[in-house]
C-alpha positions in Angstrom: -43.1 29.8 27.6 -43.6 26.2 28.0 -44.9 25.7 24.7 -41.5 27.7 23.4 -39.3 25.7 25.5 -41.0 22.5 24.4 -40.7 23.8 20.5 -36.8 24.6 20.8 -36.6 21.1 22.6 -38.3 19.2 19.7 -36.2 21.4 17.2 -33.1 20.4 19.0 -33.9 16.7 18.6 -34.5 17.0 15.4 -31.0 18.7 14.6 -29.5 15.9 16.8 -31.0 13.1 14.7 -29.9 14.8 11.6 -26.4 15.2 12.6 -26.5 11.6 13.9 -27.1 10.3 10.1 -24.1 9.8 7.9 -25.1 10.6 4.2 -23.5 9.9 1.2 -24.5 10.4 -2.6 -22.4 8.3 -5.2 -23.0 9.6 -8.7 -23.3 6.3 -10.2 -23.7 7.5 -14.0 -20.3 9.7 -13.6 -17.8 6.9 -13.0 -15.3 7.6 -15.4 -11.8 7.2 -14.0 -10.2 3.6 -13.5 -9.0 2.4 -10.1 -5.5 1.1 -11.0 -4.8 -2.3 -9.7 -1.1 -1.3 -9.2 -2.7 0.6 -6.0 -2.7 -2.8 -4.5 1.2 -3.2 -4.4 3.3 -4.2 -2.0 6.9 -4.2 -0.7 9.4 -6.8 0.1 12.6 -5.2 1.5 15.6 -7.1 2.9 15.1 -6.3 6.4 14.5 -8.6 9.2 12.3 -11.5 8.3 11.0 -10.4 5.5 12.9 -12.2 2.7 14.8 -14.6 4.8 12.6 -16.7 7.0 9.6 -15.1 5.3 9.1 -15.1 1.7 12.6 -17.3 1.4 13.0 -20.3 3.7 16.1 -22.2 1.4 15.8 -24.6 -1.2 16.9 -27.4 1.5 14.4 -26.8 3.8 12.2 -30.0 4.3 10.0 -28.8 6.9 8.3 -25.9 5.1 6.6 -26.6 1.7 8.4 -24.8 -0.9 9.2 -23.8 -4.5 12.7 -23.4 -5.3 13.2 -22.0 -1.3 10.2 -19.8 -1.7 7.3 -20.9 0.9 4.4 -22.2 -1.2 1.7 -21.0 1.4 3.0 -17.3 1.2 2.9 -18.0 -2.6 -0.9 -19.1 -2.4 -2.1 -16.2 -0.2 -0.2 -13.7 -2.0 -2.2 -15.0 -4.9 -5.8 -14.7 -3.4 -4.7 -11.2 -2.5 -4.1 -10.4 -6.0 -1.3 -8.3 -5.5 -0.3 -6.3 -8.6 3.2 -5.5 -8.0 5.7 -6.0 -5.6 8.8 -3.6 -4.9 12.0 -5.3 -3.8 14.8 -5.1 -2.7 14.2 -2.0 -0.7 13.9 0.7 0.6 16.9 1.7 2.0 18.6 -1.6 1.6 18.3 -0.9 -2.3 21.0 1.8 -2.2 23.6 -0.4 -0.2 22.6 -3.5 -3.1 24.6 -4.4 -5.8 22.7 -6.6 -7.6 25.6 -8.6 -9.6 26.5 -10.2 -5.9 23.2 -12.0 -5.8 23.0 -14.2 -9.3 24.9 -16.9 -10.2 25.9 -20.0 -8.2 24.8 -19.7 -4.6 27.6 -21.0 -2.9 30.0 -18.6 -4.9 27.9 -15.2 -4.0 29.9 -12.7 -1.9 28.3 -12.2 1.7 27.3 -8.5 2.5 26.4 -6.9 5.9 22.9 -5.1 6.1 24.2 -2.1 7.6 20.4 -0.5 7.8 18.4 -3.3 9.5 20.2 -4.8 12.6 23.7 -5.1 10.9 23.1 -8.9 10.0 25.2 -10.7 7.3 23.5 -11.9 4.3 24.6 -14.6 2.2 23.0 -13.1 -1.1 21.4 -16.6 -1.5 18.2 -14.7 -2.3 18.7 -12.8 -5.7 17.3 -11.2 -9.0 16.4 -14.5 -10.3 14.8 -16.0 -7.0 12.6 -12.7 -6.8 11.6 -12.4 -10.2 10.7 -16.0 -10.5 8.8 -15.8 -7.4 6.8 -12.9 -8.7 5.9 -15.2 -11.5 4.7 -17.8 -9.3 2.7 -14.9 -7.5 1.2 -14.0 -10.7 2.6 -9.9 -9.8 4.7 -7.5 -11.5 7.9 -7.1 -10.3 9.2 -3.3 -8.9 12.6 -3.2 -8.9 14.4 -0.4 -7.0 17.9 0.7 -8.3 20.9 1.8 -6.4 21.6 5.3 -7.0 22.8 6.1 -3.5 26.1 3.8 -3.7 26.1 2.4 -7.1 26.6 3.8 -10.7 24.7 4.3 -13.9 26.3 1.3 -15.5 25.4 -0.9 -12.8 21.5 0.1 -13.0 21.8 0.1 -17.0 23.7 -3.2 -16.9 20.9 -4.8 -14.6 18.1 -3.5 -17.2 19.8 -4.9 -19.8 20.1 -8.4 -17.9 16.5 -8.7 -16.9 15.0 -6.9 -20.3 17.1 -7.8 -23.3 15.9 -10.6 -25.4 19.1 -10.3 -28.1 22.5 -11.0 -27.8 24.7 -8.7 -25.4 27.2 -9.1 -22.6 24.4 -9.2 -19.8 21.8 -10.9 -21.6 24.4 -13.4 -22.5 25.3 -13.6 -18.6 21.6 -14.1 -17.7 21.4 -17.1 -20.0 24.5 -18.7 -18.4 22.8 -18.3 -15.4 19.8 -20.5 -16.5 17.1 -17.9 -17.8 16.9 -17.9 -21.6 14.0 -15.5 -21.8 13.8 -12.2 -20.2 11.5 -11.4 -17.4 10.5 -7.8 -19.2 10.3 -5.7 -16.2 8.3 -2.7 -16.3 8.6 -0.8 -13.1 12.0 0.8 -11.9 12.7 2.9 -9.3 15.6 5.2 -9.6 16.7 5.5 -6.2 14.8 5.4 -3.1 14.4 8.4 -0.3 17.2 10.3 -1.8 16.4 13.3 0.7 17.3 10.6 3.7 19.0 7.3 3.7 19.6 7.1 -0.3 22.3 10.1 -0.1 20.7 13.3 1.7 20.3 14.8 -1.4 18.5 18.5 -2.1 15.7 18.0 -4.6 17.9 20.2 -7.4 20.8 17.8 -6.9 18.6 14.9 -6.9 16.8 15.9 -10.0 19.9 16.0 -12.2 21.3 12.7 -10.7 17.7 11.3 -11.9 18.2 12.9 -15.2 21.3 11.3 -16.0 20.3 7.4 -14.8 17.0 7.9 -16.6 18.8 8.8 -19.8 20.8 5.6 -19.8 18.3 3.4 -18.6 16.3 3.3 -22.3 16.4 4.8 -25.6 15.7 8.2 -26.0 12.0 7.3 -27.2 11.8 4.8 -24.2 11.0 2.2 -26.5 11.3 -0.4 -24.1 8.6 1.5 -22.3 9.7 1.0 -19.0 8.0 2.9 -16.2 10.8 5.1 -14.1 9.6 6.5 -10.7 11.4 9.1 -9.4 12.3 9.3 -5.6 10.0 11.6 -4.6 8.6 13.4 -1.6 8.9 12.9 2.5 5.3 13.2 3.4 4.7 17.3 3.4 8.1 18.4 1.9 5.9 20.1 -1.0 9.1 21.8 -2.3 10.5 18.3 -3.4 7.9 17.5 -5.5 7.6 21.2 -7.1 11.3 21.0 -8.0 11.2 17.4 -9.4 8.2 18.4 -11.6 9.8 21.7 -12.7 13.3 19.9 -13.6 12.5 16.5 -14.8 11.1 16.5 -18.4 7.9 14.4 -17.8 8.5 12.3 -20.6 11.7 11.0 -18.7 9.4 10.0 -15.8 6.5 7.8 -15.2 5.8 8.4 -11.8 6.5 10.5 -8.6 7.1 8.5 -5.3 5.6 9.7 -1.7 6.2 8.0 1.1 4.0 8.7 4.7 3.8 6.3 7.5 1.1 6.5 10.2 3.0 7.2 13.1 2.3 9.1 16.2 5.9 10.4 17.4 8.9 9.0 15.5 10.8 8.5 18.8 8.1 7.2 20.6 5.9 5.5 18.3 4.1 3.4 21.2 2.8 -0.6 21.1 1.7 -2.3 18.3 -1.4 -4.1 20.4 -1.5 -2.8 23.8 -2.5 0.9 22.7 -4.4 3.3 24.3 -7.4 5.1 22.4 -5.3 8.4 22.5 -2.7 6.4 20.8 -5.3 5.1 18.5 -6.6 8.5 17.7 -3.1 10.1 17.0 -2.4 6.9 14.8 -5.8 7.5 12.7 -5.1 11.5 12.7 -1.7 10.9 10.8 -3.5 8.0 8.5 -6.0 10.4 7.4 -3.5 12.9 6.6 -2.8 10.9 3.5 -6.0 12.8 2.2 -4.1 16.2 2.4 -0.9 15.2 1.2 -2.3 13.4 -2.0 -4.4 16.5 -2.6 -1.5 19.0 -2.2 1.4 17.2 -3.9 -1.2 16.1 -6.7 -2.0 20.1 -7.0 1.7 20.9 -7.5 1.7 17.9 -10.3 -1.2 19.4 -12.0 0.4 22.7 -12.2 3.4 21.3 -14.6 1.6 18.5 -16.0 -2.3 19.3 -16.3 -2.9 16.1 -18.5 -1.8 14.2 -15.4 0.9 11.9 -17.3 2.9 11.5 -14.4 1.5 9.2 -11.8 1.9 9.9 -8.2 2.9 6.2 -6.8 2.8 6.1 -2.9 5.3 3.3 -2.6 5.7 3.4 0.9 2.2 3.5 3.4 1.0 2.0 6.4 1.3 1.9 10.5 4.7 2.1 12.1 4.6 1.2 15.9 7.6 0.0 18.6 8.6 -3.7 17.9 7.5 -6.3 19.9 9.1 -7.2 23.3 12.2 -9.3 22.9 12.6 -8.7 19.1 15.6 -7.1 17.5 14.9 -3.5 17.1 16.5 -3.2 13.6 14.1 -5.8 12.5 10.7 -4.0 12.6 8.5 -6.8 13.6 5.1 -5.8 14.7 1.7 -7.3 15.6 -1.4 -6.4 13.6 -4.7 -5.5 14.9 -7.9 -4.1 14.2 -6.5 -0.5 14.1 -4.1 -1.5 11.4 -7.5 -2.7 9.3 -8.9 1.0 10.2 -5.6 2.3 8.6 -6.0 -0.2 5.3 -9.5 0.7 4.7 -9.4 4.3 5.1 -6.2 4.4 3.1 -7.2 2.8 0.5 -10.7 4.6 0.1 -8.4 7.7 -0.1 -6.1 6.2 -2.9 -9.5 5.4 -5.2 -10.8 8.6 -4.4 -7.8 10.3 -6.0 -7.2 7.4 -8.8 -6.8 10.4 -11.4 -3.3 10.7 -10.1 -2.5 8.2 -7.6 -2.3 5.2 -9.9 0.5 3.0 -7.8 1.0 2.3 -4.0 2.7 -0.4 -1.9 2.1 -1.4 1.6 5.2 -1.5 3.7 5.5 -4.4 4.1 4.6 -7.9 3.2 5.7 -10.4 5.5 6.9 -9.8 8.9 7.5 -6.3 8.9 5.4 -3.2 9.8 2.0 -3.5 8.5 2.5 -6.7 7.4 -0.4 -8.7 5.5 1.2 -12.1 6.6 3.5 -13.3 9.6 5.3 -16.5 9.6 6.8 -18.7 12.4 9.1 -21.5 11.3 6.1 -23.8 9.4 3.2 -21.7 10.8 1.4 -18.9 8.7 -1.2 -16.3 9.8 -3.2 -13.7 7.7 -3.6 -10.5 9.5 -6.4 -7.8 9.6 -4.8 -5.8 7.0 -4.6 -9.1 4.4 -8.5 -9.3 4.8 -9.0 -6.0 4.3 -7.1 -5.8 1.2 -8.6 -8.9 0.1 -12.0 -7.5 0.8 -11.4 -4.6 -1.2 -9.6 -6.3 -4.2 -13.1 -5.8 -6.4 -11.9 -2.5 -7.0 -9.2 -3.2 -9.2 -9.2 -1.8 -12.8 -13.1 -0.9 -11.9 -14.5 2.8 -12.6 -14.4 4.7 -9.6 -17.7 6.3 -8.5 -17.3 9.9 -7.6 -19.2 10.4 -3.9 -20.3 13.3 -1.5 -20.2 12.7 2.2 -21.2 14.2 5.3 -20.0 12.4 8.3 -20.5 12.3 11.6 -17.3 13.0 13.8 -15.4 10.5 16.1 -14.3 12.8 19.2 -11.6 12.8 21.4 -10.9 15.3 24.2 -11.2 18.4 22.1 -10.1 17.0 18.8 -12.4 15.3 16.1 -12.0 12.9 12.8 -14.6 12.3 10.6 -15.9 8.6 11.3 -17.0 7.4 8.3 -14.6 6.7 5.2 -15.7 5.8 2.0 -15.4 5.1 -1.9 -17.2 3.4 -4.2 -16.2 1.8 -8.2 -18.4 0.0 -10.7 -16.4 -2.9 -12.5 -17.2 -4.1 -16.3 -20.1 -6.3 -15.4 -21.9 -3.1 -14.4 -21.6 -4.4 -10.5 -21.3 -1.4 -7.8 -18.8 -2.3 -4.9 -18.8 0.1 -1.9 -15.9 0.4 0.6 -17.0 1.7 4.0 -14.8 2.2 7.3 -16.0 3.5 10.7 -12.9 4.6 12.7 -15.1 5.2 15.8 -14.0 2.7 18.5 -17.2 3.2 20.7 -20.2 4.3 18.3 -22.3 2.5 15.8 -22.9 4.6 12.7 -26.1 4.8 10.8 -25.6 5.5 7.0 -28.1 7.2 4.6 -26.4 6.4 1.3 -28.1 7.7 -2.3 -27.3 5.9 -5.5 -27.6 8.8 -8.3 -28.1 7.4 -11.6 -27.6 3.9 -10.4 -30.2 1.0 -10.5 -29.5 -2.1 -8.1 -32.0 -5.0 -7.1 -29.7 -6.9 -5.0 -27.4 -5.9 -2.1 -25.0 -8.1 0.0 -21.7 -7.6 1.6 -18.8 -8.8 4.2 -18.0 -7.2 7.3 -14.4 -6.9 9.3 -14.7 -6.4 12.9 -14.2 -7.7 16.4 -14.8 -7.4 20.0 -11.9 -5.3 20.9 -9.8 -2.8 18.7 -6.6 -4.2 20.2 -7.7 -7.8 19.0 -5.2 -9.4 16.4 -4.4 -13.2 15.0 -2.0 -15.5 16.6 -0.2 -18.7 15.8 -2.4 -20.0 18.5 -5.7 -18.1 17.1 -5.3 -17.7 13.7 -8.7 -17.1 12.7 -9.8 -14.6 15.4 -10.5 -12.1 12.9 -11.9 -12.7 9.3 -14.3 -11.7 7.2 -18.1 -12.5 7.7 -21.4 -11.8 6.1 -22.7 -8.5 6.5 -26.6 -8.5 7.1 -26.8 -4.5 7.9 -27.2 -3.0 4.6 -30.9 -2.4 3.2 -32.0 -1.5 -0.3 -34.9 0.2 -1.7 -34.6 2.0 -5.0 -31.9 4.3 -4.9 -31.7 4.5 -1.1 -29.4 2.1 0.7 -29.4 2.6 4.5 -26.3 0.7 6.2 -25.6 0.3 10.3 -22.2 -0.2 10.9 -20.8 -1.5 14.3 -17.9 0.5 15.9 -14.5 0.2 14.4 -15.7 -2.1 11.2 -14.7 -2.1 8.0 -17.6 -3.4 5.0 -17.7 -3.8 1.4 -21.0 -4.3 -0.4 -21.9 -5.4 -3.7 -24.8 -3.9 -5.6 -26.3 -5.8 -8.7 
């Protein structure tokens, strides 16, 4: 009996040790599908201090170095981030924005009330020229969101002509009159925003017909201008919306279908951005990881109607959403950015990479001072958030070939619920180098990973890590570099086996050569 008990105990220990090891197999020689760089897009809405006081401080500002009113430090930071595209002017704001109010001499532009965000009066000093010229400074592709909710077809096609037409026409002549000779040739256009809600409270059947009307007049029958039209897609798990649009909109008329999903606990009780509990952290990560299920199910519906995957899934709003910081305008959506946000960013980008056959564009909400921002500003000061650092570490995946994987992860347990502790993705770039992105969301337990590189042959491994002492840690204007990437020493390569030891709540990016 004692020998039997000892055998059971030993067997149990072996089973426990096997479970304590996370196993990932990367099929390196099966890397075929490109991770579109447009997955690394961002979102700049006229909301709080994203535009005014964020990107734009005005041409007359002598305290903050700027180029035509746009902060130089923000431009430089976004260049380093290699943001692929920038969505503007909204969001909900887009469907009350009339672009002609934002062109011409600034002292003659009419003011407007931002009814969506704080009821503030804007002077329209930041308009089409300002935004598109700023995109040229950053080196990013503009993504213009058209006004379908309160605008007209004529208004949108005039905008397309104004920014894209090189010949002689009323709109191109007006552009030249306002100081821009050559067109900007904007490729990406949103046809409305959240048509199911702030964009008009439409049914999917009605919006599909509205979309077809707008899309028809935005370009010629053969889309000879090659603009990429993006339909206002589903709110999170509204799968019927995707079904109706894929069924009713001819696929040669649409480049992408949008999807919006935020990592939020409860809409009426979002919880604090910094002083959150582990329960609130767990629920946020549960919502963030739900993105994988969303993308899988929406993509399956799209595959039914579009097996060739011609229409992209465009997740043009994603990120963490919490209660605003104390003492700030509730309509400005200003929140701090902690290691929890680094977990959201790393895990979400891994999901997008692994679904890159259908997810070919995405936009983090939002770039500066709003929601899960990569940059926070305060007068002449600027800080980079943990989210910024994750996206900078990850941008090695842009335009590389996704390496398929199989994964068995330990569980992060909280109460009676559990989530996979490890998230992963990988790619192989044009030089043959392989990059592996790993996230351990468990706030208490380190994780050992046993990785097999099937079909890979590498001699060296190096890496960087983002972590901190506490999950609630964040960068401040007084301590702007509290959280930043550091050299990672926890990876050992032997032949086609890679062993990695990850600390709790950490993001690691490895390079194998």
